[in-house]
MIDOSE-1310 file (N, C-alpha, C; in nm, 2 decimals, decimal comma, always signed):
residues 80
marc	-5,95/+3,63/-6,86/-5,82/+3,51/-6,86/-5,68/+3,62/-6,92; -5,73/+3,66/-7,04/-5,61/+3,75/-7,09/-5,56/+3,85/-7,01; -5,60/+3,92/-6,91/-5,56/+4,02/-6,83/-5,48/+3,94/-6,71; -5,50/+3,81/-6,70/-5,41/+3,72/-6,60/-5,32/+3,68/-6,66
tvaa	-5,30/+3,66/-6,78/-5,19/+3,62/-6,89/-5,09/+3,74/-6,88; -5,16/+3,85/-6,90/-5,03/+3,98/-6,89/-5,00/+3,99/-6,77; -5,06/+4,00/-6,67/-5,01/+4,00/-6,55/-4,90/+3,90/-6,50; -4,93/+3,78/-6,51/-4,84/+3,67/-6,49/-4,70/+3,69/-6,55
gyeg	-4,72/+3,74/-6,69/-4,59/+3,77/-6,75/-4,54/+3,91/-6,73; -4,58/+3,98/-6,67/-4,52/+4,10/-6,59/-4,39/+4,10/-6,55; -4,29/+4,18/-6,58/-4,17/+4,12/-6,52/-4,10/+4,27/-6,44; -4,19/+4,36/-6,39/-4,14/+4,48/-6,32/-4,08/+4,57/-6,41
wsed	-4,08/+4,68/-6,34/-4,01/+4,80/-6,39/-3,84/+4,79/-6,38; -3,74/+4,85/-6,49/-3,66/+4,86/-6,49/-3,60/+4,95/-6,39; -3,47/+4,94/-6,36/-3,40/+5,07/-6,30/-3,41/+5,17/-6,37; -3,38/+5,19/-6,53/-3,41/+5,31/-6,56/-3,53/+5,36/-6,58
dlrg	-3,64/+5,26/-6,59/-3,79/+5,32/-6,59/-3,84/+5,39/-6,46; -3,76/+5,33/-6,34/-3,76/+5,41/-6,23/-3,70/+5,55/-6,20; -3,59/+5,53/-6,26/-3,52/+5,66/-6,27/-3,57/+5,75/-6,37; -3,64/+5,73/-6,44/-3,76/+5,81/-6,52/-3,86/+5,85/-6,48
lvpp	-3,92/+5,81/-6,35/-4,05/+5,87/-6,32/-4,03/+6,02/-6,27; -4,14/+6,09/-6,33/-4,14/+6,24/-6,30/-4,23/+6,29/-6,20; -4,37/+6,23/-6,17/-4,46/+6,29/-6,08/-4,40/+6,25/-5,94; -4,42/+6,31/-5,85/-4,43/+6,23/-5,72/-4,47/+6,15/-5,67
allv	-4,38/+6,05/-5,62/-4,41/+5,92/-5,57/-4,39/+5,86/-5,41; -4,49/+5,79/-5,38/-4,53/+5,77/-5,25/-4,51/+5,62/-5,25; -4,41/+5,56/-5,18/-4,40/+5,37/-5,17/-4,47/+5,37/-5,05; -4,58/+5,30/-5,02/-4,63/+5,24/-4,90/-4,61/+5,10/-4,91
vgdt	-4,55/+5,03/-4,81/-4,53/+4,87/-4,77/-4,55/+4,84/-4,62; -4,61/+4,73/-4,60/-4,59/+4,67/-4,45/-4,48/+4,62/-4,40; -4,43/+4,64/-4,30/-4,32/+4,58/-4,27/-4,29/+4,41/-4,28; -4,41/+4,35/-4,30/-4,40/+4,21/-4,34/-4,47/+4,18/-4,46
dfvr	-4,46/+4,28/-4,53/-4,51/+4,27/-4,68/-4,46/+4,19/-4,75; -4,52/+4,10/-4,87/-4,43/+4,02/-4,97/-4,34/+4,10/-5,04; -4,36/+4,23/-5,06/-4,25/+4,32/-5,08/-4,13/+4,35/-5,00; -4,02/+4,30/-5,00/-3,92/+4,30/-4,88/-3,91/+4,45/-4,88
ieha	-3,84/+4,48/-4,74/-3,84/+4,64/-4,74/-3,68/+4,67/-4,80; -3,59/+4,60/-4,83/-3,49/+4,60/-4,91/-3,54/+4,64/-5,04; -3,62/+4,59/-5,11/-3,64/+4,63/-5,22/-3,74/+4,75/-5,23; -3,81/+4,78/-5,14/-3,88/+4,90/-5,15/-3,78/+5,02/-5,11
aqmh	-3,68/+5,00/-5,02/-3,57/+5,08/-5,02/-3,47/+5,13/-5,17; -3,50/+4,99/-5,23/-3,40/+5,04/-5,37/-3,47/+5,11/-5,42; -3,60/+5,09/-5,46/-3,69/+5,17/-5,56/-3,67/+5,31/-5,50; -3,71/+5,33/-5,40/-3,67/+5,47/-5,32/-3,57/+5,53/-5,37
rlip	-3,45/+5,46/-5,35/-3,33/+5,53/-5,40/-3,34/+5,57/-5,56; -3,41/+5,48/-5,62/-3,38/+5,51/-5,77/-3,51/+5,61/-5,80; -3,64/+5,60/-5,76/-3,70/+5,72/-5,80/-3,65/+5,87/-5,72; -3,66/+5,95/-5,85/-3,63/+6,08/-5,79/-3,74/+6,13/-5,69
darl	-3,68/+6,18/-5,56/-3,78/+6,26/-5,49/-3,87/+6,18/-5,42; -3,87/+6,04/-5,43/-3,98/+5,96/-5,39/-3,98/+5,97/-5,23; -4,10/+5,94/-5,20/-4,11/+5,90/-5,03/-4,13/+5,78/-5,00; -4,11/+5,71/-4,93/-4,10/+5,58/-4,87/-4,17/+5,56/-4,72
ailp	-4,27/+5,49/-4,70/-4,33/+5,46/-4,56/-4,34/+5,33/-4,55; -4,30/+5,29/-4,42/-4,29/+5,14/-4,43/-4,39/+5,10/-4,28; -4,50/+5,07/-4,29/-4,63/+5,04/-4,19/-4,60/+4,95/-4,10; -4,59/+4,96/-3,98/-4,55/+4,82/-3,87/-4,68/+4,73/-3,85
dclh	-4,63/+4,60/-3,82/-4,73/+4,52/-3,81/-4,82/+4,47/-3,93; -4,77/+4,50/-4,05/-4,87/+4,51/-4,17/-4,79/+4,41/-4,29; -4,92/+4,32/-4,30/-4,90/+4,23/-4,44/-4,91/+4,33/-4,55; -4,90/+4,28/-4,68/-4,95/+4,38/-4,79/-5,09/+4,39/-4,78
mdvm	-5,19/+4,33/-4,74/-5,33/+4,38/-4,79/-5,37/+4,45/-4,65; -5,31/+4,42/-4,55/-5,32/+4,54/-4,44/-5,31/+4,70/-4,42; -5,22/+4,70/-4,55/-5,17/+4,86/-4,60/-5,30/+4,90/-4,60; -5,41/+4,87/-4,66/-5,53/+4,92/-4,71/-5,64/+4,95/-4,61
rrte	-5,63/+4,85/-4,50/-5,72/+4,83/-4,38/-5,66/+4,90/-4,28; -5,56/+4,98/-4,27/-5,50/+5,05/-4,17/-5,47/+5,20/-4,19; -5,61/+5,23/-4,23/-5,61/+5,38/-4,27/-5,56/+5,49/-4,15; -5,57/+5,44/-4,01/-5,51/+5,52/-3,90/-5,37/+5,54/-3,94
lvlp	-5,29/+5,45/-3,96/-5,14/+5,49/-4,06/-5,14/+5,54/-4,17; -5,21/+5,50/-4,28/-5,22/+5,55/-4,39/-5,23/+5,70/-4,43; -5,36/+5,72/-4,34/-5,41/+5,87/-4,39/-5,29/+5,99/-4,35; -5,25/+5,96/-4,23/-5,17/+6,08/-4,19/-5,01/+6,09/-4,29
ivep	-5,00/+5,98/-4,34/-4,88/+5,99/-4,45/-4,94/+6,02/-4,60; -5,07/+5,99/-4,63/-5,10/+6,02/-4,77/-5,16/+6,18/-4,79; -5,23/+6,20/-4,68/-5,29/+6,35/-4,68/-5,17/+6,45/-4,73; -5,07/+6,47/-4,63/-4,95/+6,55/-4,67/-4,88/+6,55/-4,79
flas	-4,89/+6,43/-4,85/-4,81/+6,37/-4,95/-4,87/+6,42/-5,09; -5,03/+6,43/-5,05/-5,09/+6,48/-5,18/-5,11/+6,65/-5,15; -5,09/+6,71/-5,04/-5,11/+6,84/-5,04/-5,00/+6,94/-5,08; -4,88/+6,82/-5,09/-4,76/+6,91/-5,13/-4,72/+6,90/-5,26
């Protein structure tokens, strides 16, 4: 229950937090995700050298199920 309470109070990362990320970042969202494409694009602009992938016909949970779309994106990212 304590973990749920902490998660419920999570307010997200600030723009300065996102600008300060150092490791490479790959943002993957579905085109019908609850994360709006505009929000993902804003995060992409703020995170230095980030990559953004928007998967077609995908809800939030579909991203993990659509390995035929995700693997060709993730594998080169991890290899770079």
